DSSP file (Angstrom, degrees, kcal/mol; ACC not computed):
  #  RESIDUE AA STRUCTURE BP1 BP2  ACC     N-H-->O    O-->H-N    N-H-->O    O-->H-N    TCO  KAPPA ALPHA  PHI   PSI    X-CA   Y-CA   Z-CA
    1    1 A M              0   0    0      0, 0.0     9,-3.2     0, 0.0     2,-0.3   0.000 360.0 360.0 360.0 148.2  123.2  125.3   98.3
    2    2 A E  B     -A    9   0A   0      7,-0.2     7,-0.2     1,-0.0     2,-0.2  -0.766 360.0-104.9-105.3 148.7  119.5  125.7   97.7
    3    3 A C     >  -     0   0    0      5,-3.1     4,-1.2    -2,-0.3    23,-0.2  -0.496  24.2-141.6 -65.2 132.0  117.6  127.5   94.8
    4    4 A E  T  4 S+     0   0    0     21,-2.2   135,-1.9    -2,-0.2   136,-0.5   0.527  95.6  41.6 -77.4  -5.8  116.3  130.8   96.0
    5    5 A I  T  4 S+     0   0    0    134,-0.2   135,-0.8    20,-0.2   133,-0.1   0.824 130.5  16.1-103.2 -59.3  113.1  130.4   93.9
    6    6 A C  T  4 S-     0   0    0      2,-0.1    -2,-0.1   133,-0.1   132,-0.1   0.639  91.2-129.5 -95.6 -13.7  112.0  126.9   94.2
    7    7 A G     <  +     0   0    0     -4,-1.2   129,-0.1     1,-0.3    -3,-0.1   0.397  57.8 139.8  85.5  -3.8  114.0  125.8   97.3
    8    8 A S        -     0   0    0     -6,-0.1    -5,-3.1     1,-0.1    -1,-0.3  -0.394  64.3 -94.3 -74.2 155.9  115.4  122.6   95.7
    9    9 A K  B     -A    2   0A   0     -7,-0.2     2,-0.7     1,-0.1    -7,-0.2  -0.488  40.1-123.4 -68.6 133.9  119.1  121.6   96.3
   10   10 A I        -     0   0    0     -9,-3.2     2,-0.5    -2,-0.2     4,-0.1  -0.715  30.9-173.5 -85.0 117.3  121.2  122.9   93.4
   11   11 A V        -     0   0    0     -2,-0.7     2,-0.4     2,-0.1    17,-0.2  -0.951  57.4  -8.6-113.5 124.5  123.0  120.0   91.8
   12   12 A G  S    S+     0   0    0     -2,-0.5     2,-0.2    15,-0.1    -2,-0.0  -0.743 120.4  14.0  95.4-144.4  125.6  120.9   89.2
   13   13 A K        -     0   0    0     -2,-0.4     2,-0.3     1,-0.0    15,-0.3  -0.470  66.4-148.2 -73.5 136.7  126.0  124.4   87.9
   14   14 A K        -     0   0    0     -2,-0.2     2,-0.4    13,-0.1    13,-0.2  -0.822  12.2-146.0-100.9 148.0  124.3  127.3   89.8
   15   15 A Y  E     -B   26   0B   0     11,-2.7    11,-3.1    -2,-0.3     2,-0.6  -0.884   5.8-147.1-118.2 144.8  123.0  130.3   88.0
   16   16 A T  E     +B   25   0B   0     -2,-0.4    21,-2.8     9,-0.2     2,-0.3  -0.951  30.7 168.0-110.5 116.0  122.9  134.0   89.0
   17   17 A I  E     -BC  24  36B   0      7,-2.4     7,-2.8    -2,-0.6     2,-0.5  -0.795  33.0-125.5-123.6 165.3  119.8  135.8   87.5
   18   18 A I  E     -BC  23  35B   0     17,-2.8    17,-2.0    -2,-0.3     2,-0.5  -0.959  22.3-176.6-114.6 125.2  118.1  139.1   88.0
   19   19 A V  E >  S-B   22   0B   0      3,-2.7     3,-1.8    -2,-0.5    15,-0.1  -0.962  75.7 -27.3-123.2 110.4  114.3  139.0   88.8
   20   20 A E  T 3  S-     0   0    0     -2,-0.5    -1,-0.1     1,-0.3     3,-0.1   0.871 128.4 -45.5  46.1  47.1  112.7  142.5   89.1
   21   21 A G  T 3  S+     0   0    0      1,-0.2     2,-0.4     0, 0.0    -1,-0.3   0.320 115.8 113.4  88.6  -5.6  116.0  144.1   90.2
   22   22 A S  E <   -B   19   0B   0     -3,-1.8    -3,-2.7     2,-0.0     2,-0.6  -0.849  61.7-135.9-100.9 134.2  117.0  141.4   92.7
   23   23 A E  E     -B   18   0B   0     -2,-0.4     2,-0.3    -5,-0.2    -5,-0.2  -0.792  30.0-179.4 -90.8 120.9  120.0  139.1   92.1
   24   24 A L  E     -B   17   0B   0     -7,-2.8    -7,-2.4    -2,-0.6     2,-0.6  -0.912  29.0-135.3-124.9 147.4  119.2  135.5   92.9
   25   25 A T  E     +B   16   0B   0     -2,-0.3   -21,-2.2    -9,-0.2     2,-0.3  -0.911  42.4 166.8 -99.6 119.7  121.2  132.2   92.8
   26   26 A V  E     -B   15   0B   0    -11,-3.1   -11,-2.7    -2,-0.6     2,-0.1  -0.818  34.7-101.5-133.8 167.5  119.0  129.6   91.2
   27   27 A C     >  -     0   0    0     -2,-0.3     4,-0.8   -13,-0.2     3,-0.3  -0.285  45.7 -97.1 -81.0 171.8  119.0  126.0   89.7
   28   28 A E  T >4 S+     0   0    0    -15,-0.3     3,-0.6     1,-0.2     4,-0.3   0.859 122.5  57.2 -59.7 -36.8  118.9  125.2   86.0
   29   29 A R  G >4 S+     0   0    0      1,-0.2     3,-0.6     2,-0.1    -1,-0.2   0.888 112.3  40.5 -61.3 -42.4  115.1  124.8   86.0
   30   30 A C  G >4 S+     0   0    0     -3,-0.3     3,-1.9     1,-0.2    -1,-0.2   0.499  86.5  93.2 -89.2  -3.2  114.5  128.3   87.4
   31   31 A K  G X< S+     0   0    0     -4,-0.8     3,-0.9    -3,-0.6    -1,-0.2   0.712  78.0  62.5 -65.8 -19.2  117.1  130.2   85.4
   32   32 A E  G <  S+     0   0    0     -3,-0.6    -1,-0.3    -4,-0.3    -2,-0.1   0.525  85.1  77.4 -82.5  -3.8  114.5  131.1   82.7
   33   33 A L  G <  S+     0   0    0     -3,-1.9    -1,-0.2   114,-0.0     2,-0.2   0.548 106.3  16.6 -81.0  -6.9  112.4  133.1   85.2
   34   34 A G  S <  S-     0   0    0     -3,-0.9     2,-0.4    -4,-0.2   -15,-0.2  -0.729  91.4 -80.0-144.4-166.7  114.9  136.0   85.1
   35   35 A I  E     -C   18   0B   0    -17,-2.0   -17,-2.8    -2,-0.2    -3,-0.1  -0.895  51.5-103.8-106.9 133.0  117.7  137.5   83.1
   36   36 A E  E     -C   17   0B   0     -2,-0.4   -19,-0.3   -19,-0.2     2,-0.3  -0.328  40.5-127.0 -57.2 129.8  121.2  136.1   83.5
   37   37 A A        -     0   0    0    -21,-2.8   -21,-0.2   -13,-0.2    -1,-0.1  -0.579  13.0-144.8 -83.4 140.0  123.3  138.5   85.7
   38   38 A K        -     0   0    0     -2,-0.3    -1,-0.0     1,-0.1   -21,-0.0  -0.754  41.6 -83.5 -97.5 152.1  126.6  139.8   84.5
   39   39 A P        -     0   0    0      0, 0.0     2,-0.3     0, 0.0    -1,-0.1  -0.250  53.6-153.2 -53.5 138.1  129.3  140.4   87.2
   40   40 A T        -     0   0    0     -3,-0.1     2,-0.5     2,-0.0    -3,-0.0  -0.859   9.8-136.1-117.9 152.2  128.8  143.7   88.9
   41   41 A R        -     0   0    0     -2,-0.3     2,-0.5     2,-0.0     0, 0.0  -0.935  17.1-140.6-106.1 128.5  131.1  146.1   90.6
   42   42 A V        -     0   0    0     -2,-0.5     2,-0.5     2,-0.0    -2,-0.0  -0.759  12.7-164.1 -90.2 127.3  130.1  147.7   93.8
   43   43 A V        -     0   0    0     -2,-0.5     2,-0.6     2,-0.0    -2,-0.0  -0.953   5.7-156.7-114.1 125.4  130.9  151.4   94.3
   44   44 A V        -     0   0    0     -2,-0.5     2,-0.3     5,-0.1     5,-0.1  -0.899   6.5-161.7-108.2 123.2  130.7  152.7   97.9
   45   45 A K        -     0   0    0     -2,-0.6     5,-0.0     3,-0.3    -2,-0.0  -0.762  15.4-138.8-100.6 148.1  130.2  156.4   98.3
   46   46 A K  S    S+     0   0    0     -2,-0.3    -1,-0.1     1,-0.1     3,-0.0   0.930  93.1  24.2 -74.7 -45.6  131.0  158.2  101.6
   47   47 A R  S    S+     0   0    0      1,-0.1    58,-0.6    58,-0.0     2,-0.3   0.768 122.0  26.8 -95.1 -30.0  128.1  160.7  101.9
   48   48 A V  E     -D  104   0C   0     56,-0.1    -3,-0.3    57,-0.0     2,-0.3  -0.895  56.6-148.6-137.6 161.8  125.2  159.2   99.9
   49   49 A S  E     -D  103   0C   0     54,-1.3    54,-2.1    -2,-0.3     4,-0.1  -0.935  17.6-136.7-128.6 154.0  123.8  156.0   98.6
   50   50 A K  S    S+     0   0    0     -2,-0.3    -1,-0.1    52,-0.2     0, 0.0   0.755  85.9  59.3 -79.4 -27.6  121.9  155.3   95.4
   51   51 A T  S    S-     0   0    0     52,-0.1    52,-0.1    51,-0.0     2,-0.1  -0.852  89.9-108.8-111.0 140.3  119.3  153.0   96.9
   52   52 A P        +     0   0    0      0, 0.0    -2,-0.1     0, 0.0    -1,-0.0  -0.407  45.2 173.7 -59.4 137.5  116.8  153.8   99.7
   53   53 A K        -     0   0    0     -2,-0.1     8,-0.5    -4,-0.1    -4,-0.0  -0.942  40.8 -78.5-140.7 162.2  117.7  152.0  103.0
   54   54 A P  E     -E   60   0D   0      0, 0.0     6,-0.3     0, 0.0     3,-0.1  -0.358  31.4-159.3 -60.3 139.0  116.5  152.1  106.5
   55   55 A I  E    S+     0   0D   0      4,-1.2     2,-0.3     1,-0.3     5,-0.2   0.911  81.2   8.4 -85.0 -48.1  117.8  155.1  108.4
   56   56 A V  E >  S-E   59   0D   0      3,-1.2     3,-1.3     1,-0.0    -1,-0.3  -0.830  95.7 -94.1-124.9 163.1  117.2  153.5  111.9
   57   57 A E  T 3  S+     0   0    0     -2,-0.3    -1,-0.0     1,-0.3    -2,-0.0   0.869 123.2  25.4 -46.2 -50.8  116.2  149.9  112.6
   58   58 A D  T 3  S+     0   0    0     65,-0.1    66,-3.4    -4,-0.0     2,-0.4   0.325 117.8  68.6-101.7   7.6  112.5  150.5  112.7
   59   59 A Y  E <   +EF  56 123D   0     -3,-1.3    -3,-1.2    64,-0.3    -4,-1.2  -0.943  50.9 173.3-129.6 146.8  112.3  153.7  110.6
   60   60 A E  E     -EF  54 122D   0     62,-2.0    62,-2.6    -2,-0.4    -3,-0.0  -0.966  42.0 -78.6-144.4 163.7  112.8  154.4  106.9
   61   61 A L  E     - F   0 121D   0     -8,-0.5    60,-0.3    -2,-0.3    59,-0.0  -0.287  48.4-107.5 -62.8 140.3  112.4  157.5  104.7
   62   62 A V    >   -     0   0    0     58,-2.9     3,-1.3     1,-0.1    -1,-0.1  -0.311  33.2-111.4 -62.5 155.1  109.0  158.4  103.5
   63   63 A E  T 3  S+     0   0    0      1,-0.3     3,-0.3     2,-0.1    -1,-0.1   0.846 113.6  38.7 -58.5 -37.8  108.4  157.7   99.8
   64   64 A N  T >> S+     0   0    0      1,-0.2     4,-1.9     2,-0.1     3,-0.6  -0.181  72.6 135.6-106.7  36.6  108.2  161.3   98.6
   65   65 A F  H <>  +     0   0    0     -3,-1.3     4,-2.2     1,-0.2    -1,-0.2   0.830  69.5  55.4 -58.5 -35.1  111.0  162.7  100.9
   66   66 A H  H 3> S+     0   0    0     -3,-0.3     4,-1.9     1,-0.2    -1,-0.2   0.870 107.6  49.2 -68.5 -37.5  112.6  164.8   98.1
   67   67 A E  H <> S+     0   0    0     -3,-0.6     4,-2.8     2,-0.2     5,-0.2   0.903 110.4  50.6 -67.4 -42.6  109.3  166.6   97.4
   68   68 A I  H  X S+     0   0    0     -4,-1.9     4,-2.8     2,-0.2     5,-0.3   0.934 110.1  50.3 -59.6 -47.7  108.7  167.4  101.1
   69   69 A I  H  X S+     0   0    0     -4,-2.2     4,-2.2     1,-0.2    -1,-0.2   0.923 113.3  44.7 -57.9 -48.2  112.2  168.8  101.4
   70   70 A K  H  X S+     0   0    0     -4,-1.9     4,-2.4     2,-0.2     5,-0.2   0.912 113.3  50.6 -62.9 -44.1  111.7  171.0   98.4
   71   71 A R  H  X S+     0   0    0     -4,-2.8     4,-2.4     1,-0.2    -2,-0.2   0.919 113.3  44.3 -59.3 -47.0  108.3  172.1   99.4
   72   72 A E  H  X S+     0   0    0     -4,-2.8     4,-1.5    -5,-0.2    -1,-0.2   0.876 112.5  52.4 -70.4 -36.0  109.3  173.1  102.9
   73   73 A R  H  <>S+     0   0    0     -4,-2.2     5,-2.1    -5,-0.3     4,-0.3   0.946 113.2  44.0 -63.1 -46.3  112.5  174.9  101.7
   74   74 A E  H ><5S+     0   0    0     -4,-2.4     3,-1.4     1,-0.2    -2,-0.2   0.880 108.3  59.0 -66.3 -38.4  110.4  177.0   99.2
   75   75 A R  H 3<5S+     0   0    0     -4,-2.4    -1,-0.2     1,-0.3    -2,-0.2   0.858 107.4  46.7 -58.9 -35.5  107.8  177.6  101.9
   76   76 A K  T 3<5S-     0   0    0     -4,-1.5    -1,-0.3    -3,-0.3    -2,-0.2   0.503 115.7-118.7 -84.6  -4.1  110.5  179.2  104.0
   77   77 A G  T < 5 +     0   0    0     -3,-1.4     2,-0.3    -4,-0.3    -3,-0.2   0.721  64.2 143.3  78.1  22.2  111.7  181.2  101.1
   78   78 A W      < -     0   0    0     -5,-2.1    -1,-0.2     1,-0.0     2,-0.1  -0.676  45.3-134.1 -99.0 147.5  115.2  179.7  101.1
   79   79 A T     >  -     0   0    0     -2,-0.3     4,-2.1     1,-0.1     5,-0.2  -0.421  35.4-102.6 -81.5 169.4  117.4  178.8   98.0
   80   80 A Q  H  > S+     0   0    0      1,-0.2     4,-2.4     2,-0.2     5,-0.1   0.872 126.3  54.1 -58.1 -37.5  119.1  175.4   97.9
   81   81 A E  H  > S+     0   0    0      2,-0.2     4,-2.2     1,-0.2    -1,-0.2   0.881 105.7  51.8 -67.1 -39.4  122.3  177.3   98.8
   82   82 A D  H  > S+     0   0    0      2,-0.2     4,-1.8     1,-0.2    -2,-0.2   0.944 111.9  45.6 -61.6 -50.6  120.6  178.8  101.9
   83   83 A L  H  X S+     0   0    0     -4,-2.1     4,-1.6     1,-0.2    -2,-0.2   0.909 109.7  55.3 -60.3 -45.0  119.5  175.4  103.1
   84   84 A A  H  X>S+     0   0    0     -4,-2.4     5,-2.7     1,-0.2     4,-0.6   0.900 108.8  48.3 -57.3 -43.5  122.9  173.9  102.4
   85   85 A K  H  <5S+     0   0    0     -4,-2.2     3,-0.4     1,-0.2    -1,-0.2   0.873 107.9  54.3 -66.6 -33.8  124.6  176.5  104.6
   86   86 A R  H  <5S+     0   0    0     -4,-1.8    -1,-0.2     1,-0.2    -2,-0.2   0.796 117.1  35.9 -71.8 -26.6  122.1  176.0  107.4
   87   87 A I  H  <5S-     0   0    0     -4,-1.6    -1,-0.2    -3,-0.2    -2,-0.2   0.375 111.4-120.3-102.6   1.8  122.8  172.2  107.6
   88   88 A Q  T  <5S+     0   0    0     -4,-0.6     2,-0.3    -3,-0.4    -3,-0.2   0.918  72.3 118.0  60.4  49.5  126.5  172.7  106.7
   89   89 A E  S   <S-     0   0    0     -5,-2.7    -1,-0.2    -6,-0.1     2,-0.2  -0.816  70.2 -83.5-131.8 173.5  126.4  170.6  103.5
   90   90 A K     >  -     0   0    0     -2,-0.3     4,-1.3     1,-0.1     3,-0.5  -0.512  28.7-128.1 -80.3 147.6  127.1  171.3   99.9
   91   91 A A  H  > S+     0   0    0      1,-0.2     4,-2.2     2,-0.2     5,-0.1   0.796 108.5  62.6 -64.5 -28.7  124.4  172.8   97.7
   92   92 A T  H  > S+     0   0    0      1,-0.2     4,-2.2     2,-0.2    -1,-0.2   0.859  99.9  54.8 -66.0 -34.6  124.9  170.0   95.1
   93   93 A L  H  > S+     0   0    0     -3,-0.5     4,-2.4     2,-0.2    -1,-0.2   0.935 108.4  48.2 -60.1 -46.6  123.8  167.5   97.8
   94   94 A I  H  X S+     0   0    0     -4,-1.3     4,-2.8     1,-0.2    -2,-0.2   0.905 110.7  51.2 -62.3 -42.7  120.6  169.5   98.3
   95   95 A R  H  X S+     0   0    0     -4,-2.2     4,-1.6     1,-0.2    -1,-0.2   0.918 112.6  45.6 -62.2 -43.1  120.0  169.6   94.5
   96   96 A K  H  X>S+     0   0    0     -4,-2.2     5,-2.0     2,-0.2     6,-1.0   0.870 112.8  50.0 -71.7 -36.0  120.5  165.8   94.1
   97   97 A I  H ><5S+     0   0    0     -4,-2.4     3,-0.9     1,-0.2    -2,-0.2   0.940 111.4  48.6 -63.2 -47.1  118.3  165.1   97.2
   98   98 A E  H 3<5S+     0   0    0     -4,-2.8    -2,-0.2     1,-0.3    -1,-0.2   0.785 110.2  51.8 -66.1 -27.9  115.5  167.4   95.8
   99   99 A K  H 3<5S-     0   0    0     -4,-1.6    -1,-0.3    -5,-0.2    -2,-0.2   0.673 112.5-121.3 -80.0 -17.1  115.7  165.7   92.4
  100  100 A G  T <<5S+     0   0    0     -3,-0.9    -3,-0.2    -4,-0.8    -2,-0.1   0.627  76.6 126.8  84.9  13.9  115.4  162.2   94.0
  101  101 A E  S   <S+     0   0    0     -5,-2.0     2,-0.3    -6,-0.2    -4,-0.2   0.807  72.8  21.3 -73.7 -30.6  118.7  161.2   92.6
  102  102 A I  S    S-     0   0    0     -6,-1.0   -52,-0.2    -9,-0.1    -2,-0.2  -0.892  71.0-125.4-134.3 163.5  120.1  160.1   96.0
  103  103 A T  E     -D   49   0C   0    -54,-2.1   -54,-1.3    -2,-0.3   -52,-0.1  -0.952  35.8-121.9-107.7 127.7  119.0  159.1   99.4
  104  104 A P  E     -D   48   0C   0      0, 0.0   -56,-0.1     0, 0.0   -57,-0.0  -0.358  24.9-110.8 -71.8 149.3  120.5  161.2  102.2
  105  105 A E     >  -     0   0    0    -58,-0.6     4,-2.5     1,-0.1     3,-0.2  -0.200  36.9 -97.4 -70.7 167.8  122.5  159.6  104.9
  106  106 A K  H  > S+     0   0    0      1,-0.2     4,-2.3     2,-0.2     5,-0.2   0.895 122.7  50.6 -55.9 -46.9  121.1  159.4  108.5
  107  107 A D  H  > S+     0   0    0      2,-0.2     4,-2.1     1,-0.2    -1,-0.2   0.859 111.2  48.4 -61.9 -36.8  123.0  162.5  109.8
  108  108 A V  H  > S+     0   0    0     -3,-0.2     4,-2.8     2,-0.2     5,-0.2   0.927 110.5  52.4 -71.3 -42.6  121.8  164.7  106.8
  109  109 A V  H  X S+     0   0    0     -4,-2.5     4,-2.3     1,-0.2    -2,-0.2   0.917 110.0  48.4 -55.7 -45.5  118.1  163.5  107.3
  110  110 A E  H  X S+     0   0    0     -4,-2.3     4,-2.6     2,-0.2    -1,-0.2   0.926 112.0  48.9 -64.0 -45.0  118.4  164.5  111.0
  111  111 A K  H  X S+     0   0    0     -4,-2.1     4,-2.8     1,-0.2     5,-0.3   0.931 112.9  47.3 -59.8 -46.2  119.8  167.9  110.0
  112  112 A L  H  X S+     0   0    0     -4,-2.8     4,-2.4     1,-0.2     6,-0.3   0.877 111.5  49.9 -62.7 -39.3  117.1  168.5  107.5
  113  113 A E  H  X>S+     0   0    0     -4,-2.3     5,-1.3    -5,-0.2     4,-1.3   0.927 114.2  45.6 -64.1 -44.8  114.3  167.4  109.8
  114  114 A R  H  <5S+     0   0    0     -4,-2.6    -2,-0.2     2,-0.2    -1,-0.2   0.954 117.7  41.8 -64.9 -51.5  115.6  169.8  112.6
  115  115 A V  H  <5S+     0   0    0     -4,-2.8    -2,-0.2     1,-0.2    -3,-0.2   0.899 122.5  38.3 -67.4 -43.0  116.2  172.9  110.3
  116  116 A L  H  <5S-     0   0    0     -4,-2.4    -1,-0.2    -5,-0.3    -2,-0.2   0.602 102.6-128.3 -86.3  -9.6  112.9  172.5  108.3
  117  117 A G  T  <5 +     0   0    0     -4,-1.3     2,-0.3     1,-0.2    -3,-0.2   0.879  67.4 117.2  69.0  39.4  110.8  171.4  111.2
  118  118 A I      < -     0   0    0     -5,-1.3     2,-0.5    -6,-0.3    -1,-0.2  -0.807  64.5-120.0-132.6 169.4  109.5  168.3  109.4
  119  119 A S        +     0   0    0     -2,-0.3    -9,-0.0     1,-0.1   -10,-0.0  -0.974  24.4 173.8-115.6 128.3  109.5  164.5  109.8
  120  120 A L        +     0   0    0     -2,-0.5   -58,-2.9   -11,-0.1     2,-0.3   0.402  59.3  76.1-110.8  -3.8  111.1  162.5  106.8
  121  121 A R  E     -F   61   0D   0    -60,-0.3     2,-0.3   -12,-0.1   -60,-0.2  -0.842  56.1-166.9-117.2 148.5  110.9  159.1  108.5
  122  122 A E  E     -F   60   0D   0    -62,-2.6   -62,-2.0    -2,-0.3     2,-0.2  -0.967  30.9-104.2-133.4 146.1  108.1  156.7  109.2
  123  123 A K  E     -F   59   0D   0     -2,-0.3     2,-0.5   -64,-0.2   -64,-0.3  -0.498  33.3-144.7 -71.4 139.0  108.0  153.5  111.4
  124  124 A V        -     0   0    0    -66,-3.4     2,-0.3    -2,-0.2    -1,-0.0  -0.921   8.6-135.1-108.3 129.1  108.2  150.3  109.5
  125  125 A E        -     0   0    0     -2,-0.5     2,-0.2     1,-0.1   -66,-0.0  -0.587  26.6-109.3 -80.2 140.8  106.2  147.4  110.7
  126  126 A E        -     0   0    0     -2,-0.3     2,-0.6     1,-0.1    -1,-0.1  -0.523  27.8-136.2 -71.3 132.0  107.9  144.0  110.8
  127  127 A V        -     0   0    0     -2,-0.2     2,-0.5    -3,-0.0    -1,-0.1  -0.782  17.2-149.5 -90.4 125.4  106.6  141.6  108.1
  128  128 A K        -     0   0    0     -2,-0.6     2,-0.5     2,-0.0    -2,-0.0  -0.824   7.3-160.5-100.8 133.6  106.1  138.1  109.4
  129  129 A I        -     0   0    0     -2,-0.5     2,-0.6     8,-0.0    13,-0.1  -0.922  17.9-129.2-112.3 132.1  106.5  135.1  107.2
  130  130 A Q        -     0   0    0     -2,-0.5     2,-0.3    11,-0.1    -2,-0.0  -0.707  29.1-154.3 -82.9 123.9  105.0  131.8  108.1
  131  131 A K        -     0   0    0     -2,-0.6     2,-0.2     6,-0.1     5,-0.1  -0.657  15.0-118.2 -97.7 148.0  107.7  129.2  107.8
  132  132 A S        -     0   0    0      3,-0.5    -1,-0.0    -2,-0.3     0, 0.0  -0.525  34.9-113.9 -75.1 158.6  107.3  125.5  107.1
  133  133 A K  S    S+     0   0    0      1,-0.2    -1,-0.1    -2,-0.2    -2,-0.0   0.866 105.0  22.0 -63.4 -39.5  108.6  123.4  109.9
  134  134 A S  S    S+     0   0    0      2,-0.1     2,-0.4     1,-0.0    -1,-0.2   0.600 111.1  69.6-109.2 -10.1  111.5  121.7  108.2
  135  135 A I  S    S-     0   0    0      3,-0.0    -3,-0.5     0, 0.0     3,-0.0  -0.865  76.5-121.7-116.6 141.7  112.4  123.9  105.3
  136  136 A T        -     0   0    0     -2,-0.4     2,-0.1  -129,-0.1    -3,-0.1  -0.588  43.9-102.9 -72.5 138.9  114.0  127.4  105.3
  137  137 A P        -     0   0    0      0, 0.0     2,-0.2     0, 0.0    -1,-0.1  -0.370  40.5-163.0 -66.7 141.9  111.7  129.8  103.4
  138  138 A T    >>  -     0   0    0   -133,-0.1     3,-1.5  -132,-0.1     4,-0.7  -0.670  39.4 -95.7-112.0 173.5  112.7  130.8   99.9
  139  139 A L  H >> S+     0   0    0   -135,-1.9     4,-2.7     1,-0.3     3,-1.0   0.861 124.7  61.5 -55.5 -37.8  111.7  133.6   97.6
  140  140 A G  H 34 S+     0   0    0   -135,-0.8    -1,-0.3  -136,-0.5     5,-0.1   0.686  96.7  59.0 -62.2 -22.7  109.2  131.1   96.1
  141  141 A D  H <4 S+     0   0    0     -3,-1.5    -1,-0.3     1,-0.1    -2,-0.2   0.757 117.7  30.2 -74.1 -27.1  107.4  130.8   99.5
  142  142 A V  H << S+     0   0    0     -3,-1.0     2,-0.3    -4,-0.7    -2,-0.2   0.775 112.4  61.6-106.9 -32.5  106.7  134.5   99.6
  143  143 A V     <  -     0   0    0     -4,-2.7     2,-0.6    -5,-0.1    -1,-0.1  -0.769  68.0-138.9-107.3 141.7  106.3  135.7   95.9
  144  144 A V        -     0   0    0     -2,-0.3     2,-0.6    -3,-0.0    -3,-0.1  -0.871  23.6-145.4 -96.3 120.5  103.7  134.5   93.4
  145  145 A I        -     0   0    0     -2,-0.6     2,-0.5    -5,-0.1    -5,-0.0  -0.753   9.3-160.5 -95.7 124.2  105.5  134.1   90.0
  146  146 A R        -     0   0    0     -2,-0.6     2,-0.3     0, 0.0    -2,-0.0  -0.895  12.0-143.0-101.2 124.9  103.5  135.0   86.9
  147  147 A R        -     0   0    0     -2,-0.5     2,-0.2     1,-0.1  -114,-0.0  -0.669  18.5-116.2 -88.5 140.5  104.7  133.5   83.8
  148  148 A K        -     0   0    0     -2,-0.3     2,-0.4     1,-0.1    -1,-0.1  -0.496  27.9-121.1 -73.0 140.5  104.6  135.4   80.5
  149  149 A K        -     0   0    0     -2,-0.2     2,-0.4     2,-0.0    -1,-0.1  -0.701  24.8-137.0 -82.1 131.7  102.4  134.0   77.8
  150  150 A R              0   0    0     -2,-0.4    -1,-0.0     1,-0.1     0, 0.0  -0.741 360.0 360.0 -93.2 138.3  104.3  133.2   74.7
  151  151 A S              0   0    0     -2,-0.4    -1,-0.1     0, 0.0    -2,-0.0   0.429 360.0 360.0 -83.1 360.0  102.7  134.2   71.4
C-alpha cells in the first residue's frame, strides 16, 4: 500500500489521519501532517444526505441552493408548508433544506426546480491531473502542504 500524501510504500504500521476533513492512509513520516482518525460509524439516511454530492454525473448543486429556494418561495408568497404540499414532501424537509442543514436528493431537487421555475444545478468541468509516467498520482502531487511554524 502507498502513502496517500508522499506516495512512498508503507512499510510496517499504516496510519489513518484526517487532513482538512479528508481521511487518508499514510506512512509514519506523514502521520504528523494531520490528526489521528478515530473509527467512525457511517449512517445512511433514505431521503437526505449530510454532504453535498453530485446530482447527475456532470452537474452538482449551486453553492447557495438553500438561499435560492427560500428567496423564490417567499417571492411566490408561499409558506414552507405550501411548498412542501406542492412537491409532495414534508415541511420539515423544506425547513432543513432552507437552513442549509441537508442537501436534497436528486428527485427533490428536480421537483423544486420544476415548481419554483429555477435551476439549482450547474455543470461541473472535469479537472485534469497531469500524471507522472510510472507513478500513480497521490494527494501530495495535487496539494501543496503548508507546515505550521512552531513557536
